[in-house]
C-alpha positions in Angstrom: -8.5 15.7 -8.9 -10.4 16.4 -5.5 -9.2 18.6 -3.0 -10.6 18.0 0.5 -9.7 20.9 3.2 -12.1 20.4 6.0 -10.3 19.2 9.2 -10.9 16.4 10.9 -13.6 16.6 14.0 -15.3 14.4 16.2 -18.6 15.0 14.1 -16.6 14.1 10.9 -15.1 11.0 10.2 -11.2 10.9 8.8 -11.0 11.4 5.0 -9.9 7.9 3.5 -8.5 7.1 0.2 -7.9 3.3 -0.4 -5.7 2.7 -3.6 -5.7 0.0 -5.9 -3.1 -0.9 -8.2 -4.1 -3.1 -10.9 -3.0 -5.0 -13.9 -5.3 -7.5 -15.7 -7.8 -7.6 -12.7 -11.1 -7.6 -14.8 -12.2 -10.7 -12.9 -11.9 -8.9 -9.5 -12.4 -5.0 -9.6 -16.0 -4.9 -9.5 -16.8 -6.8 -6.9 -13.6 -5.6 -4.9 -14.9 -2.1 -5.2 -18.5 -3.3 -3.9 -16.9 -5.1 -0.8 -14.5 -2.3 0.0 -17.6 0.2 0.1 -19.5 -2.4 2.4 -16.8 -2.2 5.0 -15.4 1.6 4.4 -18.7 3.4 3.0 -17.1 6.8 3.4 -13.9 6.1 1.9 -12.7 7.4 -1.7 -11.6 4.6 -4.1 -8.6 5.2 -6.4 -7.8 2.6 -9.2 -4.4 2.7 -10.8 -4.7 0.6 -13.8 -1.6 -0.1 -16.0 -3.2 -0.3 -19.5 -4.7 -3.6 -18.8 -5.3 -5.4 -21.9 -8.3 -7.2 -20.3 -10.6 -4.1 -19.8 -9.8 -3.6 -16.0 -9.7 0.1 -16.5 -13.0 0.4 -18.7 -14.8 -1.3 -15.9 -13.1 0.8 -13.3 -14.3 4.0 -15.5 -17.8 2.5 -15.7 -18.0 2.1 -12.0 -16.4 5.7 -11.2 -19.3 7.1 -13.7 -22.2 5.6 -11.2 -20.5 5.7 -7.9 -19.3 8.7 -6.1 -15.9 9.3 -5.0 -14.5 6.5 -7.5 -11.5 7.8 -9.4 -9.4 6.2 -11.9 -5.9 6.7 -12.9 -4.8 5.3 -16.2 -1.1 4.8 -17.0 0.5 3.9 -20.3 1.5 0.3 -19.3 3.2 -1.6 -16.5 5.5 1.0 -14.8 6.1 -1.1 -11.6 3.9 -1.6 -8.1 6.2 1.0 -6.7 5.4 3.7 -9.0 1.7 3.1 -8.7 1.7 3.4 -4.9 3.7 6.3 -5.0 1.3 8.0 -7.5 -1.7 7.2 -5.2 0.2 8.4 -2.3 0.7 11.9 -4.1 -2.9 11.9 -5.1 -3.8 11.3 -1.3 -1.4 14.3 -0.4 -2.7 16.9 -2.9 -6.4 15.7 -2.2 -5.9 16.5 1.6 -7.1 13.0 3.0 -6.2 12.1 6.5 -5.6 8.4 5.7 -4.0 6.5 2.7 -4.8 2.7 2.7 -3.3 0.5 0.0 -4.4 -3.3 -0.6 -3.9 -5.4 -3.6 -6.6 -5.7 -6.5 -7.1 -9.1 -6.5 -8.7 -9.9 -3.2 -5.6 -11.4 -1.5 -6.2 -8.8 1.0 -9.8 -9.3 2.1 -11.6 -5.8 2.6 -13.4 -7.1 6.0 -9.9 -6.2 7.8 -10.4 -2.5 6.7 -11.9 -1.4 9.8 -9.1 -3.1 11.8 -6.6 -1.1 10.0 -8.6 2.3 10.1 -9.1 1.9 13.9 -5.4 1.4 14.8 -5.0 4.5 12.9 -6.2 6.2 16.2 -2.7 5.3 18.0 -0.3 4.9 15.2 0.9 6.6 12.1 1.2 3.3 10.1 -1.0 0.2 10.3 0.1 -3.0 8.9 -2.1 -5.9 7.9 0.0 -8.5 9.3 0.1 -12.2 8.2 3.0 -12.8 10.9 1.3 -11.6 14.5 -0.9 -13.8 16.5 -4.0 -14.2 14.7 -2.6 -13.4 11.3 -1.6 -16.1 8.5 -2.1 -17.3 5.0 -4.9 -19.2 3.6 -4.9 -21.7 0.6 -1.9 -22.2 -1.3 1.4 -20.6 -0.2 4.1 -22.4 -1.8 7.4 -23.1 -0.5 9.1 -20.3 -3.2 6.4 -17.7 -1.9 7.1 -18.3 1.6 10.8 -18.3 1.1 10.5 -15.2 -1.1 8.4 -13.4 2.0 10.5 -14.5 4.9 13.8 -13.8 3.4 12.7 -10.0 2.5 11.2 -9.6 6.1 14.8 -10.7 7.6 16.8 -8.5 5.5 14.4 -5.5 6.1 14.8 -6.0 9.8 18.6 -6.2 9.4 19.3 -3.7 6.9 16.7 -1.1 7.5 16.2 -1.2 11.3 12.4 -2.2 10.9 11.1 -4.0 14.1 7.6 -4.8 12.6 7.2 -8.4 11.5 5.3 -8.2 8.3 7.3 -5.5 6.1 6.7 -7.4 2.8 2.8 -7.2 2.4 1.2 -3.9 1.0 -2.2 -4.2 2.7 -1.4 -0.8 5.0 -2.8 2.5 6.1 -0.6 5.3 6.5 -1.2 8.9 8.0 -1.0 11.3 5.0 0.5 14.1 7.1 3.0 12.0 7.6 3.9 10.9 4.1 3.8 14.6 3.1 7.1 14.9 4.8 8.8 12.3 2.9 10.7 13.5 -0.3 9.1 10.7 -2.4 11.5 11.6 -5.4 14.0 9.8 -3.4 12.1 6.5 -3.1 14.4 4.0 -5.3 12.3 1.1 -5.6 9.7 0.5 -8.5 8.9 -3.0 -7.7 7.9 -5.1 -4.6 11.1 -3.7 -2.7 8.7 -0.6 -2.4 7.0 -2.0 0.6 10.0 -2.3 2.6 11.6 0.9 1.4 8.5 3.0 2.2 8.7 1.8 5.7 12.1 2.9 6.3 11.4 6.3 5.2 8.3 6.6 7.1 10.8 5.4 10.4 13.2 8.5 9.3 10.4 11.1 9.5 9.3 9.7 13.0 6.3 7.5 12.2 4.8 5.1 14.8 3.9 1.6 13.7 1.3 -0.9 14.5 0.4 -4.3 13.2 -2.9 -6.0 13.2 -3.6 -9.7 12.0 -5.2 -10.3 8.6 -5.6 -13.7 6.9 -3.8 -13.4 3.3 -6.1 -15.3 0.7 -5.5 -16.6 -2.6 -6.6 -14.5 -5.4 -10.2 -14.9 -6.8 -9.3 -14.5 -10.2 -6.0 -14.0 -12.9 -2.6 -15.0 -11.8 0.2 -13.7 -9.7 2.5 -11.2 -11.0 5.4 -11.8 -8.4 8.5 -13.4 -9.7 11.9 -14.4 -8.5 13.8 -11.5 -10.2 11.7 -9.2 -8.2 12.7 -10.9 -5.0 16.2 -10.6 -5.8 15.9 -7.0 -6.8 14.1 -6.2 -3.4 17.0 -8.0 -1.4 19.5 -6.0 -3.3 17.6 -2.7 -3.1 17.1 -3.2 0.9 20.6 -4.0 1.4 21.9 -0.7 -0.7 19.7 1.2 1.5 20.8 -0.1 4.7 24.6 0.3 3.8 23.8 4.2 2.7 22.1 4.7 5.9 24.8 3.4 7.8 27.4 5.6 6.2 24.9 8.5 6.9 24.0 9.0 3.4 20.6 9.4 3.6 19.4 12.2 5.7 16.0 13.3 5.2 15.4 16.8 4.4 11.8 17.0 6.2 9.0 19.1 4.4 8.2 22.2 6.2 5.1 22.1 8.5 2.4 24.1 6.9 
């Protein structure tokens, strides 16, 4: 694992790690990595592959062998989106990166919005690629079930977790790594899609500032969606439990020391 220790100066851009959690994204991963490099040429890219039977990991390994600063994390199987992003966050912390940018591995998060997310990091600790601010939206087929799931989870997150951001369920985001390092990541309960809301809650507890920049969420170019109804129900349950525990004073954060 790389460890980059040089401090950011006016002459050197922030060290950025882009993470892609993947399962069966063989039809997307090569073109996506190429597109990310077009919009963020200095960023490192970490692919987390959950033993995809379609060969996603093999393709990622091939790209890592021929391109600099491409890393592949192979996992034994589908262990949950939340655990994949947690592993990537720890990778960013251990590697001394400045910014950690997460996006889906299916082109639903167009790489052309990466520069806007990075630009917002000059003012904020967390930048959210938002579908629900002016200029943002959803292109293509966003059916009633998916719309209900997204809207319902966002309402719950604002209600139970005290979040004021509008798009709390999307995963197209950039985080300041020094802030992530203050969070005890072992306390994160979510393993699936509720991770998106929960990590914002923990970021709020360590004093993060939040910004949103508009994005257009697009249909995946290849493969199929892994979201299901049970994931949404579990997300609502975890969000409610966190909100109640916080209201009762059970979630006091032991902040990591500043080094």
